[in-house]
VMD Tcl script that builds the backbone (N, CA, C; Angstrom):
set m [mol new atoms 456]
animate dup $m
set s [atomselect $m all]
$s set {name element resname resid chain x y z} {
  {N N MET 1 A 4.756 23.249 41.872}
  {CA C MET 1 A 3.617 23.345 40.993}
  {C C MET 1 A 4.008 22.787 39.632}
  {N N VAL 2 A 3.101 22.065 39.025}
  {CA C VAL 2 A 3.319 21.449 37.727}
  {C C VAL 2 A 2.542 22.239 36.685}
  {N N SER 3 A 3.174 22.509 35.549}
  {CA C SER 3 A 2.459 23.196 34.473}
  {C C SER 3 A 2.268 22.224 33.322}
  {N N TYR 4 A 1.157 22.374 32.630}
  {CA C TYR 4 A 0.820 21.509 31.516}
  {C C TYR 4 A 0.508 22.350 30.292}
  {N N SER 5 A 0.721 21.753 29.121}
  {CA C SER 5 A 0.264 22.393 27.887}
  {C C SER 5 A -0.513 21.352 27.099}
  {N N ILE 6 A -1.493 21.811 26.340}
  {CA C ILE 6 A -2.311 20.919 25.527}
  {C C ILE 6 A -2.004 21.192 24.065}
  {N N ASP 7 A -1.669 20.141 23.345}
  {CA C ASP 7 A -1.485 20.249 21.911}
  {C C ASP 7 A -2.700 19.605 21.257}
  {N N LEU 8 A -3.567 20.392 20.632}
  {CA C LEU 8 A -4.813 19.878 20.078}
  {C C LEU 8 A -4.619 18.923 18.918}
  {N N SER 9 A -3.390 18.701 18.493}
  {CA C SER 9 A -3.187 17.721 17.440}
  {C C SER 9 A -3.217 16.300 17.998}
  {N N PHE 10 A -3.169 16.157 19.311}
  {CA C PHE 10 A -3.282 14.836 19.904}
  {C C PHE 10 A -4.726 14.385 19.909}
  {N N ASP 11 A -4.929 13.080 20.019}
  {CA C ASP 11 A -6.270 12.520 20.028}
  {C C ASP 11 A -6.911 12.791 21.387}
  {N N LEU 12 A -7.610 13.912 21.498}
  {CA C LEU 12 A -8.209 14.292 22.762}
  {C C LEU 12 A -9.605 13.721 22.939}
  {N N GLY 13 A -10.265 13.402 21.864}
  {CA C GLY 13 A -11.622 12.890 21.964}
  {C C GLY 13 A -12.557 13.927 22.543}
  {N N LYS 14 A -13.625 13.474 23.088}
  {CA C LYS 14 A -14.583 14.373 23.734}
  {C C LYS 14 A -14.713 13.941 25.185}
  {N N HIS 15 A -13.613 14.098 25.917}
  {CA C HIS 15 A -13.564 13.677 27.308}
  {C C HIS 15 A -13.310 14.881 28.201}
  {N N TYR 16 A -13.539 14.675 29.495}
  {CA C TYR 16 A -13.180 15.686 30.478}
  {C C TYR 16 A -11.746 15.421 30.927}
  {N N PHE 17 A -10.971 16.486 31.081}
  {CA C PHE 17 A -9.599 16.363 31.524}
  {C C PHE 17 A -9.416 17.164 32.804}
  {N N LEU 18 A -8.589 16.650 33.691}
  {CA C LEU 18 A -8.235 17.389 34.894}
  {C C LEU 18 A -6.884 18.026 34.661}
  {N N ILE 19 A -6.850 19.352 34.663}
  {CA C ILE 19 A -5.629 20.071 34.353}
  {C C ILE 19 A -5.328 21.057 35.469}
  {N N PRO 20 A -4.211 20.873 36.187}
  {CA C PRO 20 A -3.862 21.843 37.231}
  {C C PRO 20 A -3.397 23.155 36.602}
  {N N VAL 21 A -4.001 24.237 37.008}
  {CA C VAL 21 A -3.631 25.545 36.490}
  {C C VAL 21 A -3.491 26.509 37.662}
  {N N LEU 22 A -2.302 26.943 37.945}
  {CA C LEU 22 A -1.979 27.901 38.993}
  {C C LEU 22 A -2.406 27.480 40.389}
  {N N THR 23 A -2.821 26.248 40.558}
  {CA C THR 23 A -3.144 25.728 41.887}
  {C C THR 23 A -2.691 24.292 41.940}
  {N N GLU 24 A -2.712 23.745 43.134}
  {CA C GLU 24 A -2.413 22.333 43.262}
  {C C GLU 24 A -3.675 21.506 43.129}
  {N N ARG 25 A -4.841 22.165 43.074}
  {CA C ARG 25 A -6.118 21.460 42.942}
  {C C ARG 25 A -6.588 21.557 41.488}
  {N N PRO 26 A -6.712 20.415 40.802}
  {CA C PRO 26 A -7.182 20.445 39.417}
  {C C PRO 26 A -8.674 20.745 39.352}
  {N N PHE 27 A -9.104 21.303 38.245}
  {CA C PHE 27 A -10.522 21.539 38.006}
  {C C PHE 27 A -10.869 20.993 36.634}
  {N N PRO 28 A -12.101 20.514 36.454}
  {CA C PRO 28 A -12.447 19.908 35.164}
  {C C PRO 28 A -12.728 20.963 34.099}
  {N N ILE 29 A -12.218 20.722 32.891}
  {CA C ILE 29 A -12.581 21.539 31.742}
  {C C ILE 29 A -12.923 20.600 30.607}
  {N N ARG 30 A -13.721 21.064 29.700}
  {CA C ARG 30 A -14.074 20.247 28.539}
  {C C ARG 30 A -13.272 20.744 27.345}
  {N N VAL 31 A -12.588 19.843 26.691}
  {CA C VAL 31 A -11.790 20.177 25.523}
  {C C VAL 31 A -12.506 19.643 24.295}
  {N N GLU 32 A -12.889 20.545 23.392}
  {CA C GLU 32 A -13.558 20.161 22.152}
  {C C GLU 32 A -12.565 20.294 21.003}
  {N N PRO 33 A -12.279 19.223 20.272}
  {CA C PRO 33 A -11.376 19.334 19.140}
  {C C PRO 33 A -11.993 20.136 18.009}
  {N N MET 34 A -11.118 20.755 17.190}
  {CA C MET 34 A -11.581 21.533 16.048}
  {C C MET 34 A -12.253 20.635 15.012}
  {N N PHE 35 A -11.656 19.471 14.759}
  {CA C PHE 35 A -12.222 18.467 13.871}
  {C C PHE 35 A -12.482 17.233 14.707}
  {N N GLU 36 A -13.224 16.288 14.164}
  {CA C GLU 36 A -13.346 15.007 14.829}
  {C C GLU 36 A -11.942 14.434 14.990}
  {N N THR 37 A -11.717 13.668 16.043}
  {CA C THR 37 A -10.369 13.171 16.311}
  {C C THR 37 A -9.830 12.314 15.170}
  {N N LYS 38 A -10.700 11.621 14.452}
  {CA C LYS 38 A -10.228 10.828 13.319}
  {C C LYS 38 A -9.610 11.728 12.254}
  {N N ASP 39 A -10.100 12.960 12.128}
  {CA C ASP 39 A -9.560 13.878 11.143}
  {C C ASP 39 A -8.280 14.536 11.622}
  {N N ILE 40 A -8.119 14.710 12.913}
  {CA C ILE 40 A -6.901 15.310 13.435}
  {C C ILE 40 A -5.728 14.362 13.252}
  {N N SER 41 A -5.936 13.081 13.491}
  {CA C SER 41 A -4.819 12.146 13.475}
  {C C SER 41 A -4.112 12.073 12.119}
  {N N ILE 42 A -4.799 12.367 11.029}
  {CA C ILE 42 A -4.138 12.334 9.725}
  {C C ILE 42 A -3.018 13.370 9.656}
  {N N LEU 43 A -3.119 14.441 10.405}
  {CA C LEU 43 A -2.106 15.488 10.386}
  {C C LEU 43 A -0.797 15.039 11.037}
  {N N ASP 44 A -0.879 14.056 11.884}
  {CA C ASP 44 A 0.298 13.597 12.611}
  {C C ASP 44 A 0.950 12.358 12.018}
  {N N LEU 45 A 0.399 11.838 10.929}
  {CA C LEU 45 A 0.942 10.618 10.343}
  {C C LEU 45 A 2.300 10.874 9.705}
  {N N GLU 46 A 3.226 9.993 10.006}
  {CA C GLU 46 A 4.570 10.046 9.429}
  {C C GLU 46 A 4.817 8.754 8.655}
  {N N GLU 47 A 5.896 8.692 7.938}
  {CA C GLU 47 A 6.179 7.547 7.072}
  {C C GLU 47 A 6.123 6.214 7.811}
  {N N GLU 48 A 6.632 6.150 9.024}
  {CA C GLU 48 A 6.652 4.884 9.767}
  {C C GLU 48 A 5.250 4.412 10.175}
  {N N ASP 49 A 4.243 5.269 10.046}
  {CA C ASP 49 A 2.872 4.888 10.369}
  {C C ASP 49 A 2.171 4.167 9.216}
  {N N PHE 50 A 2.815 4.072 8.056}
  {CA C PHE 50 A 2.198 3.492 6.867}
  {C C PHE 50 A 2.810 2.144 6.534}
  {N N ASP 51 A 1.949 1.219 6.101}
  {CA C ASP 51 A 2.433 -0.063 5.598}
  {C C ASP 51 A 2.938 0.089 4.168}
  {N N THR 52 A 2.341 1.024 3.404}
  {CA C THR 52 A 2.699 1.199 2.004}
  {C C THR 52 A 3.092 2.643 1.727}
  {N N VAL 53 A 4.311 2.808 1.184}
  {CA C VAL 53 A 4.831 4.137 0.848}
  {C C VAL 53 A 5.429 4.067 -0.551}
  {N N LEU 54 A 5.000 4.989 -1.409}
  {CA C LEU 54 A 5.629 5.133 -2.723}
  {C C LEU 54 A 6.846 6.025 -2.493}
  {N N ALA 55 A 8.027 5.438 -2.496}
  {CA C ALA 55 A 9.259 6.126 -2.092}
  {C C ALA 55 A 9.613 7.279 -3.024}
  {N N SER 56 A 10.458 8.163 -2.534}
  {CA C SER 56 A 10.819 9.381 -3.260}
  {C C SER 56 A 11.575 9.100 -4.560}
  {N N ASP 57 A 12.193 7.933 -4.688}
  {CA C ASP 57 A 12.927 7.616 -5.917}
  {C C ASP 57 A 12.077 6.826 -6.920}
  {N N ILE 58 A 10.778 6.719 -6.661}
  {CA C ILE 58 A 9.879 5.965 -7.534}
  {C C ILE 58 A 8.995 6.916 -8.339}
  {N N SER 59 A 8.863 6.625 -9.627}
  {CA C SER 59 A 7.945 7.345 -10.501}
  {C C SER 59 A 6.967 6.312 -11.044}
  {N N PHE 60 A 5.680 6.490 -10.751}
  {CA C PHE 60 A 4.661 5.514 -11.108}
  {C C PHE 60 A 3.619 6.147 -12.008}
  {N N THR 61 A 3.234 5.425 -13.066}
  {CA C THR 61 A 2.164 5.869 -13.950}
  {C C THR 61 A 1.128 4.757 -14.015}
  {N N GLY 62 A -0.138 5.126 -13.764}
  {CA C GLY 62 A -1.204 4.134 -13.807}
  {C C GLY 62 A -2.278 4.426 -12.785}
  {N N GLN 63 A -2.979 3.370 -12.369}
  {CA C GLN 63 A -4.051 3.506 -11.401}
  {C C GLN 63 A -3.643 2.840 -10.094}
  {N N ILE 64 A -3.887 3.542 -8.987}
  {CA C ILE 64 A -3.614 2.984 -7.661}
  {C C ILE 64 A -4.946 2.856 -6.934}
  {N N LYS 65 A -5.209 1.650 -6.403}
  {CA C LYS 65 A -6.375 1.400 -5.564}
  {C C LYS 65 A -5.877 0.849 -4.242}
  {N N PHE 66 A -6.446 1.352 -3.131}
  {CA C PHE 66 A -6.031 0.837 -1.829}
  {C C PHE 66 A -7.132 1.022 -0.798}
  {N N SER 67 A -7.036 0.220 0.279}
  {CA C SER 67 A -8.017 0.297 1.361}
  {C C SER 67 A -7.355 0.514 2.715}
  {N N GLU 68 A -6.047 0.661 2.732}
  {CA C GLU 68 A -5.287 0.987 3.947}
  {C C GLU 68 A -4.548 2.297 3.695}
  {N N PRO 69 A -4.182 3.043 4.753}
  {CA C PRO 69 A -3.488 4.330 4.560}
  {C C PRO 69 A -2.263 4.186 3.643}
  {N N PHE 70 A -2.070 5.189 2.781}
  {CA C PHE 70 A -1.032 5.150 1.747}
  {C C PHE 70 A -0.336 6.504 1.698}
  {N N MET 71 A 0.992 6.488 1.585}
  {CA C MET 71 A 1.771 7.731 1.496}
  {C C MET 71 A 2.528 7.761 0.174}
  {N N ILE 72 A 2.509 8.923 -0.465}
  {CA C ILE 72 A 3.272 9.118 -1.697}
  {C C ILE 72 A 4.377 10.127 -1.417}
  {N N LYS 73 A 5.623 9.705 -1.658}
  {CA C LYS 73 A 6.777 10.588 -1.510}
  {C C LYS 73 A 7.423 10.844 -2.865}
  {N N GLY 74 A 7.095 10.027 -3.849}
  {CA C GLY 74 A 7.674 10.134 -5.186}
  {C C GLY 74 A 6.753 10.842 -6.155}
  {N N THR 75 A 6.775 10.374 -7.414}
  {CA C THR 75 A 5.971 10.970 -8.468}
  {C C THR 75 A 4.930 9.954 -8.927}
  {N N MET 76 A 3.705 10.416 -9.091}
  {CA C MET 76 A 2.621 9.542 -9.514}
  {C C MET 76 A 1.775 10.255 -10.544}
  {N N LYS 77 A 1.475 9.562 -11.663}
  {CA C LYS 77 A 0.583 10.094 -12.699}
  {C C LYS 77 A -0.475 9.044 -12.983}
  {N N GLY 78 A -1.743 9.467 -13.039}
  {CA C GLY 78 A -2.818 8.520 -13.328}
  {C C GLY 78 A -4.049 8.819 -12.502}
  {N N THR 79 A -4.573 7.788 -11.824}
  {CA C THR 79 A -5.743 7.961 -10.955}
  {C C THR 79 A -5.513 7.237 -9.636}
  {N N ILE 80 A -6.136 7.778 -8.594}
  {CA C ILE 80 A -6.067 7.169 -7.269}
  {C C ILE 80 A -7.499 6.965 -6.796}
  {N N ASP 81 A -7.818 5.718 -6.461}
  {CA C ASP 81 A -9.154 5.362 -5.993}
  {C C ASP 81 A -8.991 4.604 -4.687}
  {N N ALA 82 A -9.413 5.226 -3.574}
  {CA C ALA 82 A -9.148 4.645 -2.264}
  {C C ALA 82 A -10.354 4.724 -1.351}
  {N N THR 83 A -10.377 3.828 -0.384}
  {CA C THR 83 A -11.380 3.874 0.673}
  {C C THR 83 A -10.733 4.225 2.004}
  {N N SER 84 A -9.490 4.667 1.962}
  {CA C SER 84 A -8.748 5.004 3.170}
  {C C SER 84 A -8.062 6.353 2.999}
  {N N ASP 85 A -7.041 6.589 3.827}
  {CA C ASP 85 A -6.330 7.865 3.860}
  {C C ASP 85 A -5.196 7.917 2.846}
  {N N LEU 86 A -4.978 9.121 2.308}
  {CA C LEU 86 A -3.864 9.366 1.396}
  {C C LEU 86 A -3.084 10.561 1.910}
  {N N VAL 87 A -1.756 10.401 2.006}
  {CA C VAL 87 A -0.876 11.510 2.342}
  {C C VAL 87 A 0.068 11.728 1.171}
  {N N VAL 88 A 0.048 12.943 0.635}
  {CA C VAL 88 A 0.974 13.350 -0.419}
  {C C VAL 88 A 2.057 14.144 0.305}
  {N N ASP 89 A 3.226 13.534 0.456}
  {CA C ASP 89 A 4.281 14.128 1.279}
  {C C ASP 89 A 4.953 15.317 0.589}
  {N N THR 90 A 5.785 16.000 1.318}
  {CA C THR 90 A 6.387 17.262 0.900}
  {C C THR 90 A 7.107 17.183 -0.446}
  {N N SER 91 A 7.837 16.112 -0.693}
  {CA C SER 91 A 8.603 15.996 -1.933}
  {C C SER 91 A 7.792 15.393 -3.086}
  {N N ALA 92 A 6.568 14.994 -2.833}
  {CA C ALA 92 A 5.769 14.275 -3.836}
  {C C ALA 92 A 5.166 15.204 -4.881}
  {N N VAL 93 A 5.037 14.654 -6.097}
  {CA C VAL 93 A 4.336 15.329 -7.186}
  {C C VAL 93 A 3.312 14.332 -7.725}
  {N N VAL 94 A 2.033 14.694 -7.622}
  {CA C VAL 94 A 0.954 13.813 -8.052}
  {C C VAL 94 A 0.148 14.525 -9.134}
  {N N VAL 95 A 0.067 13.900 -10.294}
  {CA C VAL 95 A -0.778 14.392 -11.376}
  {C C VAL 95 A -1.853 13.336 -11.554}
  {N N ALA 96 A -2.963 13.521 -10.838}
  {CA C ALA 96 A -3.998 12.488 -10.818}
  {C C ALA 96 A -5.285 13.034 -10.238}
  {N N ASP 97 A -6.389 12.426 -10.629}
  {CA C ASP 97 A -7.651 12.645 -9.929}
  {C C ASP 97 A -7.666 11.680 -8.755}
  {N N ILE 98 A -8.058 12.188 -7.596}
  {CA C ILE 98 A -7.972 11.431 -6.349}
  {C C ILE 98 A -9.356 11.257 -5.738}
  {N N VAL 99 A -9.683 10.020 -5.370}
  {CA C VAL 99 A -10.868 9.714 -4.570}
  {C C VAL 99 A -10.351 8.966 -3.350}
  {N N ALA 100 A -10.651 9.489 -2.141}
  {CA C ALA 100 A -10.182 8.863 -0.907}
  {C C ALA 100 A -11.081 9.273 0.256}
  {N N ASP 101 A -10.832 8.664 1.397}
  {CA C ASP 101 A -11.597 9.007 2.590}
  {C C ASP 101 A -11.123 10.337 3.169}
  {N N ARG 102 A -9.819 10.415 3.431}
  {CA C ARG 102 A -9.194 11.644 3.930}
  {C C ARG 102 A -7.908 11.868 3.142}
  {N N VAL 103 A -7.612 13.143 2.834}
  {CA C VAL 103 A -6.416 13.461 2.049}
  {C C VAL 103 A -5.653 14.584 2.732}
  {N N LEU 104 A -4.362 14.354 2.935}
  {CA C LEU 104 A -3.453 15.379 3.455}
  {C C LEU 104 A -2.450 15.678 2.359}
  {N N VAL 105 A -2.378 16.949 1.946}
  {CA C VAL 105 A -1.463 17.354 0.874}
  {C C VAL 105 A -0.361 18.221 1.482}
  {N N ARG 106 A 0.860 17.675 1.475}
  {CA C ARG 106 A 2.043 18.444 1.881}
  {C C ARG 106 A 2.890 18.793 0.662}
  {N N GLY 107 A 2.683 18.066 -0.435}
  {CA C GLY 107 A 3.438 18.266 -1.669}
  {C C GLY 107 A 2.563 18.897 -2.732}
  {N N LYS 108 A 2.745 18.453 -4.004}
  {CA C LYS 108 A 2.012 19.057 -5.119}
  {C C LYS 108 A 1.017 18.062 -5.705}
  {N N VAL 109 A -0.209 18.534 -5.902}
  {CA C VAL 109 A -1.248 17.736 -6.563}
  {C C VAL 109 A -1.810 18.552 -7.709}
  {N N GLN 110 A -1.822 17.946 -8.896}
  {CA C GLN 110 A -2.483 18.542 -10.050}
  {C C GLN 110 A -3.565 17.561 -10.465}
  {N N GLY 111 A -4.812 17.940 -10.183}
  {CA C GLY 111 A -5.953 17.073 -10.449}
  {C C GLY 111 A -7.030 17.318 -9.411}
  {N N ASN 112 A -8.183 16.737 -9.625}
  {CA C ASN 112 A -9.298 16.930 -8.710}
  {C C ASN 112 A -9.195 15.987 -7.522}
  {N N ILE 113 A -9.637 16.467 -6.356}
  {CA C ILE 113 A -9.627 15.664 -5.138}
  {C C ILE 113 A -11.064 15.550 -4.642}
  {N N ASP 114 A -11.524 14.328 -4.464}
  {CA C ASP 114 A -12.846 14.048 -3.923}
  {C C ASP 114 A -12.648 13.189 -2.675}
  {N N ALA 115 A -12.817 13.797 -1.507}
  {CA C ALA 115 A -12.618 13.081 -0.245}
  {C C ALA 115 A -13.935 12.985 0.505}
  {N N LYS 116 A -14.161 11.855 1.106}
  {CA C LYS 116 A -15.406 11.649 1.845}
  {C C LYS 116 A -15.463 12.528 3.097}
  {N N ARG 117 A -14.331 12.601 3.853}
  {CA C ARG 117 A -14.371 13.318 5.124}
  {C C ARG 117 A -13.624 14.645 5.136}
  {N N ILE 118 A -12.360 14.665 4.727}
  {CA C ILE 118 A -11.582 15.910 4.839}
  {C C ILE 118 A -10.456 15.953 3.814}
  {N N VAL 119 A -10.194 17.159 3.326}
  {CA C VAL 119 A -8.983 17.460 2.564}
  {C C VAL 119 A -8.263 18.546 3.345}
  {N N PHE 120 A -7.002 18.290 3.698}
  {CA C PHE 120 A -6.189 19.258 4.425}
  {C C PHE 120 A -4.974 19.563 3.571}
  {N N VAL 121 A -4.818 20.830 3.191}
  {CA C VAL 121 A -3.656 21.250 2.412}
  {C C VAL 121 A -2.746 22.024 3.354}
  {N N ALA 122 A -1.586 21.447 3.653}
  {CA C ALA 122 A -0.624 22.057 4.575}
  {C C ALA 122 A 0.050 23.260 3.924}
  {N N SER 123 A 0.755 24.038 4.722}
  {CA C SER 123 A 1.406 25.253 4.212}
  {C C SER 123 A 2.399 24.950 3.093}
  {N N SER 124 A 2.976 23.758 3.093}
  {CA C SER 124 A 3.919 23.366 2.039}
  {C C SER 124 A 3.203 22.783 0.820}
  {N N GLY 125 A 1.891 22.597 0.904}
  {CA C GLY 125 A 1.138 21.929 -0.139}
  {C C GLY 125 A 0.634 22.844 -1.237}
  {N N SER 126 A 0.359 22.214 -2.386}
  {CA C SER 126 A -0.149 22.934 -3.548}
  {C C SER 126 A -1.162 22.045 -4.256}
  {N N VAL 127 A -2.355 22.593 -4.528}
  {CA C VAL 127 A -3.380 21.858 -5.271}
  {C C VAL 127 A -3.840 22.719 -6.432}
  {N N THR 128 A -3.743 22.150 -7.645}
  {CA C THR 128 A -4.297 22.777 -8.837}
  {C C THR 128 A -5.374 21.834 -9.336}
  {N N GLY 129 A -6.612 22.170 -9.027}
  {CA C GLY 129 A -7.742 21.317 -9.365}
  {C C GLY 129 A -8.866 21.558 -8.382}
  {N N ASP 130 A -9.994 20.937 -8.619}
  {CA C ASP 130 A -11.160 21.131 -7.768}
  {C C ASP 130 A -11.115 20.204 -6.555}
  {N N ILE 131 A -11.629 20.710 -5.431}
  {CA C ILE 131 A -11.701 19.936 -4.200}
  {C C ILE 131 A -13.162 19.790 -3.815}
  {N N SER 132 A -13.548 18.561 -3.494}
  {CA C SER 132 A -14.896 18.279 -3.009}
  {C C SER 132 A -14.771 17.393 -1.775}
  {N N SER 133 A -15.327 17.864 -0.634}
  {CA C SER 133 A -15.224 17.109 0.607}
  {C C SER 133 A -16.192 17.675 1.638}
  {N N ALA 134 A -16.446 16.902 2.698}
  {CA C ALA 134 A -17.286 17.388 3.792}
  {C C ALA 134 A -16.579 18.518 4.537}
  {N N GLU 135 A -15.259 18.412 4.682}
  {CA C GLU 135 A -14.463 19.456 5.331}
  {C C GLU 135 A -13.233 19.739 4.482}
  {N N VAL 136 A -12.865 21.010 4.406}
  {CA C VAL 136 A -11.664 21.419 3.679}
  {C C VAL 136 A -10.907 22.392 4.560}
  {N N ALA 137 A -9.603 22.151 4.733}
  {CA C ALA 137 A -8.758 23.053 5.516}
  {C C ALA 137 A -7.565 23.447 4.659}
  {N N LEU 138 A -7.392 24.753 4.477}
  {CA C LEU 138 A -6.261 25.290 3.723}
  {C C LEU 138 A -5.398 26.068 4.701}
  {N N GLU 139 A -4.219 25.543 4.974}
  {CA C GLU 139 A -3.321 26.178 5.921}
  {C C GLU 139 A -2.720 27.431 5.288}
  {N N PRO 140 A -2.514 28.499 6.067}
  {CA C PRO 140 A -1.869 29.697 5.513}
  {C C PRO 140 A -0.526 29.336 4.881}
  {N N GLY 141 A -0.299 29.856 3.683}
  {CA C GLY 141 A 0.945 29.587 2.964}
  {C C GLY 141 A 0.803 28.549 1.864}
  {N N CYS 142 A -0.302 27.788 1.891}
  {CA C CYS 142 A -0.487 26.782 0.842}
  {C C CYS 142 A -0.932 27.464 -0.453}
  {N N SER 143 A -0.963 26.685 -1.536}
  {CA C SER 143 A -1.407 27.196 -2.820}
  {C C SER 143 A -2.594 26.358 -3.278}
  {N N PHE 144 A -3.674 27.032 -3.679}
  {CA C PHE 144 A -4.859 26.334 -4.170}
  {C C PHE 144 A -5.444 27.105 -5.329}
  {N N SER 145 A -5.631 26.414 -6.467}
  {CA C SER 145 A -6.251 27.017 -7.631}
  {C C SER 145 A -7.309 26.054 -8.145}
  {N N GLY 146 A -8.562 26.399 -7.969}
  {CA C GLY 146 A -9.644 25.544 -8.395}
  {C C GLY 146 A -10.912 25.887 -7.652}
  {N N LYS 147 A -11.927 25.051 -7.800}
  {CA C LYS 147 A -13.198 25.246 -7.109}
  {C C LYS 147 A -13.223 24.353 -5.866}
  {N N CYS 148 A -13.885 24.851 -4.845}
  {CA C CYS 148 A -14.026 24.095 -3.605}
  {C C CYS 148 A -15.513 23.863 -3.341}
  {N N THR 149 A -15.908 22.621 -3.178}
  {CA C THR 149 A -17.297 22.280 -2.901}
  {C C THR 149 A -17.364 21.510 -1.583}
  {N N MET 150 A -18.156 22.022 -0.653}
  {CA C MET 150 A -18.349 21.366 0.635}
  {C C MET 150 A -19.571 20.467 0.519}
  {N N THR 151 A -19.394 19.174 0.769}
  {CA C THR 151 A -20.479 18.211 0.650}
  {C C THR 151 A -20.924 17.746 2.029}
  {N N ARG 152 A -22.070 17.172 2.100}
  {CA C ARG 152 A -22.571 16.616 3.379}
  {C C ARG 152 A -22.794 15.145 3.239}
}
mol reanalyze $m
mol bondsrecalc $m
mol representation Tube
mol addrep $m
């Protein structure tokens, strides 16, 4: 007998899956993701998935604009204006107002975040500022000080 486990962080989509459970005959079940699959995938992004990374030994002051996924591992002060995804990694410190499509905070952000689809603050993350987005997820253990506005 084969046993399977499902990790909902994978891109499951909205499909039917055949999963053998305690029998040799599979039966269909429907798996519904917690967020749209496009929002789940941001949680699994690692440094090698990005074309552009602000490295941990870089300190940047100014304005950053981008249209492809961007990761910050260093220090950034200023403003961020994006039409794509932003990941603030565990060691990163960002003092900026952020506009992006999706934002994952694993490090520290001081400033307002305005995301079109989702802001996810991981347990290692800290946000001091207001968050505005269609979806907001605050993982247990994270730090958040500010106002949260859910937009449609």
